[in-house]
N, CA, C and O atoms as a CHARMM CRD file, in Angstrom:
* protein
*
  300
    1    1 MET  N      0.83800  -1.17600   0.00000 PROA 1      0.00000
    2    1 MET  CA     0.00000   0.00000   0.00000 PROA 1      0.00000
    3    1 MET  C      0.88900   1.24800   0.00000 PROA 1      0.00000
    4    1 MET  O      1.79300   1.36200   0.82800 PROA 1      0.00000
    5    2 ALA  N      0.64200   2.16400  -0.90400 PROA 2      0.00000
    6    2 ALA  CA     1.45400   3.36000  -1.04000 PROA 2      0.00000
    7    2 ALA  C      1.14500   4.35700   0.07500 PROA 2      0.00000
    8    2 ALA  O      0.01500   4.45900   0.55200 PROA 2      0.00000
    9    3 LYS  N      2.17900   5.08400   0.47200 PROA 3      0.00000
   10    3 LYS  CA     2.02500   6.09600   1.50600 PROA 3      0.00000
   11    3 LYS  C      1.41200   7.34800   0.88600 PROA 3      0.00000
   12    3 LYS  O      1.85100   7.80300  -0.17000 PROA 3      0.00000
   13    4 ILE  N      0.40300   7.89700   1.54100 PROA 4      0.00000
   14    4 ILE  CA    -0.26100   9.10500   1.04500 PROA 4      0.00000
   15    4 ILE  C      0.53700  10.32100   1.51600 PROA 4      0.00000
   16    4 ILE  O      0.79600  10.45300   2.71200 PROA 4      0.00000
   17    5 PRO  N      0.93300  11.21300   0.60200 PROA 5      0.00000
   18    5 PRO  CA     1.72800  12.37600   1.01200 PROA 5      0.00000
   19    5 PRO  C      0.89000  13.35800   1.83600 PROA 5      0.00000
   20    5 PRO  O     -0.33300  13.39400   1.70300 PROA 5      0.00000
   21    6 PRO  N      1.55200  14.16200   2.69500 PROA 6      0.00000
   22    6 PRO  CA     0.80900  15.13000   3.50800 PROA 6      0.00000
   23    6 PRO  C      0.25800  16.27300   2.66400 PROA 6      0.00000
   24    6 PRO  O      0.75600  16.55900   1.57400 PROA 6      0.00000
   25    7 ILE  N     -0.77500  16.91800   3.18700 PROA 7      0.00000
   26    7 ILE  CA    -1.40900  18.06200   2.53100 PROA 7      0.00000
   27    7 ILE  C     -0.77100  19.32400   3.09900 PROA 7      0.00000
   28    7 ILE  O     -0.74100  19.50100   4.31600 PROA 7      0.00000
   29    8 GLU  N     -0.26200  20.20300   2.24200 PROA 8      0.00000
   30    8 GLU  CA     0.35200  21.44700   2.70700 PROA 8      0.00000
   31    8 GLU  C     -0.66800  22.56800   2.65500 PROA 8      0.00000
   32    8 GLU  O     -1.35100  22.75500   1.64800 PROA 8      0.00000
   33    9 GLN  N     -0.76600  23.31600   3.75100 PROA 9      0.00000
   34    9 GLN  CA    -1.69600  24.43700   3.87300 PROA 9      0.00000
   35    9 GLN  C     -0.99700  25.58900   4.57400 PROA 9      0.00000
   36    9 GLN  O     -0.07000  25.37600   5.35700 PROA 9      0.00000
   37   10 ASP  N     -1.43900  26.80800   4.29500 PROA 10     0.00000
   38   10 ASP  CA    -0.96200  27.98700   5.01000 PROA 10     0.00000
   39   10 ASP  C     -2.02300  28.41300   6.00700 PROA 10     0.00000
   40   10 ASP  O     -3.21700  28.19900   5.79200 PROA 10     0.00000
   41   11 GLY  N     -1.57900  29.01600   7.09700 PROA 11     0.00000
   42   11 GLY  CA    -2.51700  29.47300   8.11000 PROA 11     0.00000
   43   11 GLY  C     -1.88500  30.52600   8.99600 PROA 11     0.00000
   44   11 GLY  O     -0.71200  30.86700   8.84600 PROA 11     0.00000
   45   12 ILE  N     -2.69100  31.03900   9.93200 PROA 12     0.00000
   46   12 ILE  CA    -2.24200  32.06000  10.87100 PROA 12     0.00000
   47   12 ILE  C     -2.42200  31.52300  12.28000 PROA 12     0.00000
   48   12 ILE  O     -3.48600  31.00700  12.62200 PROA 12     0.00000
   49   13 VAL  N     -1.38300  31.64200  13.09800 PROA 13     0.00000
   50   13 VAL  CA    -1.42200  31.14700  14.47400 PROA 13     0.00000
   51   13 VAL  C     -2.38100  32.01900  15.27400 PROA 13     0.00000
   52   13 VAL  O     -2.24900  33.24200  15.31100 PROA 13     0.00000
   53   14 GLN  N     -3.34400  31.37200  15.91100 PROA 14     0.00000
   54   14 GLN  CA    -4.35800  32.08600  16.67700 PROA 14     0.00000
   55   14 GLN  C     -4.01600  32.10000  18.16300 PROA 14     0.00000
   56   14 GLN  O     -4.20800  33.11300  18.83500 PROA 14     0.00000
   57   15 GLU  N     -3.50800  30.97400  18.68200 PROA 15     0.00000
   58   15 GLU  CA    -3.29300  30.84800  20.11900 PROA 15     0.00000
   59   15 GLU  C     -2.16400  29.85800  20.37500 PROA 15     0.00000
   60   15 GLU  O     -2.02000  28.86600  19.66000 PROA 15     0.00000
   61   16 ALA  N     -1.36600  30.13900  21.40200 PROA 16     0.00000
   62   16 ALA  CA    -0.31100  29.21900  21.82600 PROA 16     0.00000
   63   16 ALA  C     -0.83800  28.37900  22.98400 PROA 16     0.00000
   64   16 ALA  O     -1.33300  28.91600  23.97500 PROA 16     0.00000
   65   17 LEU  N     -0.73000  27.06400  22.85400 PROA 17     0.00000
   66   17 LEU  CA    -1.15900  26.12400  23.87900 PROA 17     0.00000
   67   17 LEU  C      0.08300  25.53200  24.54300 PROA 17     0.00000
   68   17 LEU  O      1.18600  25.72900  24.03300 PROA 17     0.00000
   69   18 PRO  N     -0.05300  24.81300  25.66400 PROA 18     0.00000
   70   18 PRO  CA     1.12200  24.22200  26.31700 PROA 18     0.00000
   71   18 PRO  C      1.84000  23.19300  25.43300 PROA 18     0.00000
   72   18 PRO  O      1.25700  22.64200  24.49900 PROA 18     0.00000
   73   19 ASN  N      3.10800  22.95100  25.74900 PROA 19     0.00000
   74   19 ASN  CA     3.95400  21.94500  25.09600 PROA 19     0.00000
   75   19 ASN  C      4.17100  22.20400  23.61100 PROA 19     0.00000
   76   19 ASN  O      4.12900  21.26800  22.81300 PROA 19     0.00000
   77   20 ALA  N      4.40000  23.44500  23.22900 PROA 20     0.00000
   78   20 ALA  CA     4.70600  23.82100  21.84200 PROA 20     0.00000
   79   20 ALA  C      3.62200  23.38100  20.87100 PROA 20     0.00000
   80   20 ALA  O      3.91700  22.93600  19.76200 PROA 20     0.00000
   81   21 VAL  N      2.36800  23.50500  21.28900 PROA 21     0.00000
   82   21 VAL  CA     1.21700  23.21500  20.43500 PROA 21     0.00000
   83   21 VAL  C      0.49100  24.53300  20.19300 PROA 21     0.00000
   84   21 VAL  O      0.42500  25.38300  21.08100 PROA 21     0.00000
   85   22 PHE  N     -0.05100  24.70000  18.99000 PROA 22     0.00000
   86   22 PHE  CA    -0.69300  25.95300  18.61700 PROA 22     0.00000
   87   22 PHE  C     -2.04700  25.68600  17.98600 PROA 22     0.00000
   88   22 PHE  O     -2.26700  24.63700  17.38100 PROA 22     0.00000
   89   23 ARG  N     -2.95000  26.64100  18.13200 PROA 23     0.00000
   90   23 ARG  CA    -4.22800  26.59700  17.43400 PROA 23     0.00000
   91   23 ARG  C     -4.06600  27.51600  16.22400 PROA 23     0.00000
   92   23 ARG  O     -3.77100  28.70200  16.37300 PROA 23     0.00000
   93   24 VAL  N     -4.26000  26.96200  15.03100 PROA 24     0.00000
   94   24 VAL  CA    -4.00100  27.67900  13.78300 PROA 24     0.00000
   95   24 VAL  C     -5.27500  27.72400  12.95100 PROA 24     0.00000
   96   24 VAL  O     -5.98800  26.72700  12.83500 PROA 24     0.00000
   97   25 VAL  N     -5.55700  28.90000  12.36800 PROA 25     0.00000
   98   25 VAL  CA    -6.70800  29.07300  11.48700 PROA 25     0.00000
   99   25 VAL  C     -6.21600  28.99100  10.04600 PROA 25     0.00000
  100   25 VAL  O     -5.31700  29.73100   9.64800 PROA 25     0.00000
  101   26 LEU  N     -6.80500  28.09500   9.27100 PROA 26     0.00000
  102   26 LEU  CA    -6.44300  27.95300   7.86100 PROA 26     0.00000
  103   26 LEU  C     -7.11100  29.04500   7.04100 PROA 26     0.00000
  104   26 LEU  O     -7.99500  29.74800   7.53200 PROA 26     0.00000
  105   27 LYS  N     -6.68800  29.18500   5.79700 PROA 27     0.00000
  106   27 LYS  CA    -7.25900  30.20100   4.90500 PROA 27     0.00000
  107   27 LYS  C     -8.75400  29.98600   4.66900 PROA 27     0.00000
  108   27 LYS  O     -9.49300  30.94600   4.45100 PROA 27     0.00000
  109   28 ASN  N     -9.20400  28.71200   4.71400 PROA 28     0.00000
  110   28 ASN  CA   -10.61900  28.42900   4.46500 PROA 28     0.00000
  111   28 ASN  C    -11.46500  28.52000   5.73400 PROA 28     0.00000
  112   28 ASN  O    -12.66500  28.25000   5.68700 PROA 28     0.00000
  113   29 GLY  N    -10.86000  28.89900   6.88100 PROA 29     0.00000
  114   29 GLY  CA   -11.61600  29.10400   8.10400 PROA 29     0.00000
  115   29 GLY  C    -11.58200  27.96100   9.09900 PROA 29     0.00000
  116   29 GLY  O    -12.01700  28.13200  10.23700 PROA 29     0.00000
  117   30 HSD  N    -11.07500  26.79400   8.70400 PROA 30     0.00000
  118   30 HSD  CA   -10.99200  25.66200   9.62700 PROA 30     0.00000
  119   30 HSD  C     -9.90800  25.92200  10.67300 PROA 30     0.00000
  120   30 HSD  O     -8.90200  26.57300  10.39200 PROA 30     0.00000
  121   31 VAL  N    -10.12700  25.40700  11.87500 PROA 31     0.00000
  122   31 VAL  CA    -9.16700  25.55400  12.96800 PROA 31     0.00000
  123   31 VAL  C     -8.54900  24.18900  13.25200 PROA 31     0.00000
  124   31 VAL  O     -9.26700  23.20000  13.40500 PROA 31     0.00000
  125   32 VAL  N     -7.20700  24.13200  13.32300 PROA 32     0.00000
  126   32 VAL  CA    -6.50000  22.87600  13.57900 PROA 32     0.00000
  127   32 VAL  C     -5.51700  23.06900  14.72700 PROA 32     0.00000
  128   32 VAL  O     -5.10600  24.19000  15.02800 PROA 32     0.00000
  129   33 ARG  N     -5.14400  21.95100  15.36800 PROA 33     0.00000
  130   33 ARG  CA    -4.07300  21.93400  16.36900 PROA 33     0.00000
  131   33 ARG  C     -2.79300  21.58600  15.64300 PROA 33     0.00000
  132   33 ARG  O     -2.76500  20.64000  14.85500 PROA 33     0.00000
  133   34 ALA  N     -1.73000  22.33600  15.89700 PROA 34     0.00000
  134   34 ALA  CA    -0.47200  22.08600  15.19000 PROA 34     0.00000
  135   34 ALA  C      0.69300  22.10600  16.16900 PROA 34     0.00000
  136   34 ALA  O      0.72600  22.91700  17.09600 PROA 34     0.00000
  137   35 HSD  N      1.65400  21.20200  15.95400 PROA 35     0.00000
  138   35 HSD  CA     2.87200  21.20300  16.75000 PROA 35     0.00000
  139   35 HSD  C      4.05200  21.56000  15.84800 PROA 35     0.00000
  140   35 HSD  O      3.95700  21.47600  14.62400 PROA 35     0.00000
  141   36 ILE  N      5.15400  21.95500  16.46100 PROA 36     0.00000
  142   36 ILE  CA     6.33100  22.38900  15.71100 PROA 36     0.00000
  143   36 ILE  C      7.11700  21.16400  15.25400 PROA 36     0.00000
  144   36 ILE  O      7.24400  20.19100  15.99600 PROA 36     0.00000
  145   37 SER  N      7.64100  21.21300  14.03800 PROA 37     0.00000
  146   37 SER  CA     8.45700  20.10500  13.53900 PROA 37     0.00000
  147   37 SER  C      9.78700  20.06300  14.29600 PROA 37     0.00000
  148   37 SER  O     10.18600  21.03800  14.93100 PROA 37     0.00000
  149   38 GLY  N     10.45200  18.93200  14.21500 PROA 38     0.00000
  150   38 GLY  CA    11.68900  18.72700  14.95400 PROA 38     0.00000
  151   38 GLY  C     12.80300  19.68500  14.57300 PROA 38     0.00000
  152   38 GLY  O     13.53200  20.15200  15.44800 PROA 38     0.00000
  153   39 LYS  N     12.95500  19.99200  13.28800 PROA 39     0.00000
  154   39 LYS  CA    14.01500  20.90500  12.85400 PROA 39     0.00000
  155   39 LYS  C     13.77000  22.31800  13.36500 PROA 39     0.00000
  156   39 LYS  O     14.72000  23.02400  13.70300 PROA 39     0.00000
  157   40 MET  N     12.50000  22.74200  13.42400 PROA 40     0.00000
  158   40 MET  CA    12.19700  24.07300  13.94000 PROA 40     0.00000
  159   40 MET  C     12.47900  24.12900  15.44200 PROA 40     0.00000
  160   40 MET  O     12.95800  25.14400  15.94600 PROA 40     0.00000
  161   41 ARG  N     12.18700  23.05000  16.15000 PROA 41     0.00000
  162   41 ARG  CA    12.46400  22.97500  17.58500 PROA 41     0.00000
  163   41 ARG  C     13.96800  23.00600  17.84000 PROA 41     0.00000
  164   41 ARG  O     14.44500  23.70200  18.73700 PROA 41     0.00000
  165   42 LYS  N     14.70600  22.24200  17.03700 PROA 42     0.00000
  166   42 LYS  CA    16.15800  22.14100  17.18500 PROA 42     0.00000
  167   42 LYS  C     16.84400  23.48100  16.93000 PROA 42     0.00000
  168   42 LYS  O     17.82800  23.81200  17.59200 PROA 42     0.00000
  169   43 ASN  N     16.32800  24.25100  15.97400 PROA 43     0.00000
  170   43 ASN  CA    16.92100  25.53900  15.61900 PROA 43     0.00000
  171   43 ASN  C     16.31500  26.71000  16.38200 PROA 43     0.00000
  172   43 ASN  O     16.58000  27.86500  16.04800 PROA 43     0.00000
  173   44 TYR  N     15.50500  26.43200  17.40100 PROA 44     0.00000
  174   44 TYR  CA    14.92800  27.45400  18.28700 PROA 44     0.00000
  175   44 TYR  C     14.14000  28.52000  17.53000 PROA 44     0.00000
  176   44 TYR  O     14.25300  29.70800  17.83500 PROA 44     0.00000
  177   45 ILE  N     13.35400  28.10900  16.55600 PROA 45     0.00000
  178   45 ILE  CA    12.51900  29.05300  15.81700 PROA 45     0.00000
  179   45 ILE  C     11.26800  29.31700  16.63700 PROA 45     0.00000
  180   45 ILE  O     10.52000  28.39500  16.96100 PROA 45     0.00000
  181   46 ARG  N     11.04500  30.58900  16.97100 PROA 46     0.00000
  182   46 ARG  CA     9.92400  30.96600  17.83400 PROA 46     0.00000
  183   46 ARG  C      8.67000  31.19300  17.00000 PROA 46     0.00000
  184   46 ARG  O      8.71900  31.79100  15.92600 PROA 46     0.00000
  185   47 ILE  N      7.55900  30.70900  17.51100 PROA 47     0.00000
  186   47 ILE  CA     6.25800  30.91600  16.87900 PROA 47     0.00000
  187   47 ILE  C      5.41300  31.70800  17.86900 PROA 47     0.00000
  188   47 ILE  O      5.29900  31.32800  19.03400 PROA 47     0.00000
  189   48 LEU  N      4.82500  32.79900  17.41400 PROA 48     0.00000
  190   48 LEU  CA     3.98300  33.63700  18.26100 PROA 48     0.00000
  191   48 LEU  C      2.60500  33.77500  17.62700 PROA 48     0.00000
  192   48 LEU  O      2.46600  33.62300  16.41400 PROA 48     0.00000
  193   49 PRO  N      1.58200  34.06300  18.43600 PROA 49     0.00000
  194   49 PRO  CA     0.25400  34.30600  17.85400 PROA 49     0.00000
  195   49 PRO  C      0.31400  35.45300  16.84000 PROA 49     0.00000
  196   49 PRO  O      0.92300  36.49200  17.09400 PROA 49     0.00000
  197   50 GLY  N     -0.32100  35.24700  15.70500 PROA 50     0.00000
  198   50 GLY  CA    -0.30500  36.22200  14.62300 PROA 50     0.00000
  199   50 GLY  C      0.67300  35.88100  13.51500 PROA 50     0.00000
  200   50 GLY  O      0.61200  36.47700  12.44000 PROA 50     0.00000
  201   51 ASP  N      1.57900  34.93000  13.75000 PROA 51     0.00000
  202   51 ASP  CA     2.54700  34.52500  12.72500 PROA 51     0.00000
  203   51 ASP  C      1.85500  33.73900  11.61400 PROA 51     0.00000
  204   51 ASP  O      0.90000  33.00200  11.85700 PROA 51     0.00000
  205   52 SER  N      2.35100  33.90800  10.40700 PROA 52     0.00000
  206   52 SER  CA     1.86700  33.14700   9.25900 PROA 52     0.00000
  207   52 SER  C      2.77700  31.93300   9.08800 PROA 52     0.00000
  208   52 SER  O      4.00000  32.07300   9.06100 PROA 52     0.00000
  209   53 VAL  N      2.18300  30.73900   8.97300 PROA 53     0.00000
  210   53 VAL  CA     2.95900  29.50100   8.93700 PROA 53     0.00000
  211   53 VAL  C      2.48600  28.58400   7.81700 PROA 53     0.00000
  212   53 VAL  O      1.35500  28.69000   7.34400 PROA 53     0.00000
  213   54 ARG  N      3.38200  27.67200   7.39600 PROA 54     0.00000
  214   54 ARG  CA     3.02900  26.59800   6.46900 PROA 54     0.00000
  215   54 ARG  C      2.97900  25.31200   7.27600 PROA 54     0.00000
  216   54 ARG  O      3.85400  25.06000   8.10500 PROA 54     0.00000
  217   55 MET  N      1.94900  24.49200   7.03400 PROA 55     0.00000
  218   55 MET  CA     1.76300  23.26700   7.80200 PROA 55     0.00000
  219   55 MET  C      1.58500  22.08600   6.88300 PROA 55     0.00000
  220   55 MET  O      1.21900  22.23200   5.71700 PROA 55     0.00000
  221   56 GLU  N      1.85200  20.90400   7.42700 PROA 56     0.00000
  222   56 GLU  CA     1.55800  19.63900   6.75700 PROA 56     0.00000
  223   56 GLU  C      0.44800  18.96000   7.53900 PROA 56     0.00000
  224   56 GLU  O      0.59900  18.69500   8.73100 PROA 56     0.00000
  225   57 LEU  N     -0.66000  18.67700   6.87800 PROA 57     0.00000
  226   57 LEU  CA    -1.77000  17.95300   7.49300 PROA 57     0.00000
  227   57 LEU  C     -1.76200  16.52500   6.98500 PROA 57     0.00000
  228   57 LEU  O     -1.53300  16.28000   5.80000 PROA 57     0.00000
  229   58 THR  N     -2.01000  15.59400   7.87300 PROA 58     0.00000
  230   58 THR  CA    -2.12400  14.21000   7.45400 PROA 58     0.00000
  231   58 THR  C     -3.50600  13.99700   6.84400 PROA 58     0.00000
  232   58 THR  O     -4.48600  14.53000   7.36600 PROA 58     0.00000
  233   59 PRO  N     -3.61600  13.24500   5.77300 PROA 59     0.00000
  234   59 PRO  CA    -4.92900  13.01300   5.16100 PROA 59     0.00000
  235   59 PRO  C     -5.84100  12.15000   6.03300 PROA 59     0.00000
  236   59 PRO  O     -7.04200  12.06300   5.77800 PROA 59     0.00000
  237   60 TYR  N     -5.27600  11.51100   7.06100 PROA 60     0.00000
  238   60 TYR  CA    -6.06600  10.63700   7.91400 PROA 60     0.00000
  239   60 TYR  C     -6.80000  11.39900   9.01000 PROA 60     0.00000
  240   60 TYR  O     -7.88400  10.98600   9.42300 PROA 60     0.00000
  241   61 ASP  N     -6.22400  12.51400   9.49500 PROA 61     0.00000
  242   61 ASP  CA    -6.84700  13.31000  10.54800 PROA 61     0.00000
  243   61 ASP  C     -6.62200  14.78200  10.21800 PROA 61     0.00000
  244   61 ASP  O     -5.52800  15.30400  10.43700 PROA 61     0.00000
  245   62 LEU  N     -7.63500  15.44900   9.70000 PROA 62     0.00000
  246   62 LEU  CA    -7.49700  16.82900   9.23800 PROA 62     0.00000
  247   62 LEU  C     -7.61800  17.85600  10.35800 PROA 62     0.00000
  248   62 LEU  O     -7.70200  19.05200  10.08100 PROA 62     0.00000
  249   63 THR  N     -7.62900  17.41800  11.61700 PROA 63     0.00000
  250   63 THR  CA    -7.69200  18.36100  12.73600 PROA 63     0.00000
  251   63 THR  C     -6.32300  18.57000  13.37500 PROA 63     0.00000
  252   63 THR  O     -6.18700  19.41200  14.26300 PROA 63     0.00000
  253   64 GLN  N     -5.30100  17.82100  12.94200 PROA 64     0.00000
  254   64 GLN  CA    -3.96300  17.95400  13.50000 PROA 64     0.00000
  255   64 GLN  C     -2.96500  18.20500  12.37600 PROA 64     0.00000
  256   64 GLN  O     -3.12300  17.71100  11.26000 PROA 64     0.00000
  257   65 ALA  N     -1.93100  18.98600  12.69800 PROA 65     0.00000
  258   65 ALA  CA    -0.95000  19.34600  11.67500 PROA 65     0.00000
  259   65 ALA  C      0.42500  19.50200  12.30700 PROA 65     0.00000
  260   65 ALA  O      0.57500  19.50100  13.52900 PROA 65     0.00000
  261   66 ARG  N      1.42500  19.63600  11.43900 PROA 66     0.00000
  262   66 ARG  CA     2.80000  19.88300  11.85700 PROA 66     0.00000
  263   66 ARG  C      3.24600  21.17900  11.18900 PROA 66     0.00000
  264   66 ARG  O      3.13900  21.31100   9.97000 PROA 66     0.00000
  265   67 ILE  N      3.74500  22.13600  11.96800 PROA 67     0.00000
  266   67 ILE  CA     4.24300  23.40200  11.42200 PROA 67     0.00000
  267   67 ILE  C      5.64600  23.15600  10.87700 PROA 67     0.00000
  268   67 ILE  O      6.53500  22.72500  11.61100 PROA 67     0.00000
  269   68 VAL  N      5.84400  23.43000   9.58900 PROA 68     0.00000
  270   68 VAL  CA     7.13700  23.16700   8.95700 PROA 68     0.00000
  271   68 VAL  C      7.86100  24.43800   8.52200 PROA 68     0.00000
  272   68 VAL  O      9.04100  24.37900   8.17700 PROA 68     0.00000
  273   69 HSD  N      7.17600  25.59600   8.52900 PROA 69     0.00000
  274   69 HSD  CA     7.82300  26.83300   8.09900 PROA 69     0.00000
  275   69 HSD  C      7.08100  28.02000   8.68300 PROA 69     0.00000
  276   69 HSD  O      5.85000  28.05300   8.69400 PROA 69     0.00000
  277   70 ARG  N      7.84800  29.00600   9.17300 PROA 70     0.00000
  278   70 ARG  CA     7.25400  30.27100   9.62200 PROA 70     0.00000
  279   70 ARG  C      7.67900  31.33400   8.62500 PROA 70     0.00000
  280   70 ARG  O      8.87000  31.54100   8.39300 PROA 70     0.00000
  281   71 TYR  N      6.69400  32.01100   8.03300 PROA 71     0.00000
  282   71 TYR  CA     6.99500  33.05100   7.05500 PROA 71     0.00000
  283   71 TYR  C      7.52800  34.28900   7.75500 PROA 71     0.00000
  284   71 TYR  O      7.14300  34.58900   8.88400 PROA 71     0.00000
  285   72 LYS  N      8.41500  35.00300   7.07800 PROA 72     0.00000
  286   72 LYS  CA     8.91100  36.27000   7.60400 PROA 72     0.00000
  287   72 LYS  C      7.80200  37.30300   7.49400 PROA 72     0.00000
  288   72 LYS  O      6.82500  37.09200   6.77500 PROA 72     0.00000
  289   73 ALA  N      7.94300  38.40600   8.19400 PROA 73     0.00000
  290   73 ALA  CA     6.89300  39.42600   8.23700 PROA 73     0.00000
  291   73 ALA  C      6.61300  40.00900   6.85400 PROA 73     0.00000
  292   73 ALA  O      5.49300  40.44800   6.59100 PROA 73     0.00000
  293   74 THR  N      7.61000  40.02300   5.96500 PROA 74     0.00000
  294   74 THR  CA     7.43000  40.61600   4.64300 PROA 74     0.00000
  295   74 THR  C      6.77200  39.66200   3.65800 PROA 74     0.00000
  296   74 THR  O      6.32800  40.09000   2.59300 PROA 74     0.00000
  297   75 GLN  N      6.69800  38.36200   3.99800 PROA 75     0.00000
  298   75 GLN  CA     6.14700  37.39700   3.03900 PROA 75     0.00000
  299   75 GLN  C      4.66800  37.37500   3.14700 PROA 75     0.00000
  300   75 GLN  O      4.00700  36.62800   2.42600 PROA 75     0.00000
């Protein structure tokens, strides 16, 4: 059985929850829980409410995601 690739979406961080978990609003209005990817954690990339981020959603559970990129303020 082939592995289904993740779905990439952009969103805006709405709220910071405990343990590096965030509530993120997608462009279409859906709200998901997202955690920071390992490379972002390792490189101490800070995520704050209001930041624009790129996430990977698993096709199996569309309510959870992994934050893989934080856009700069100019992007």
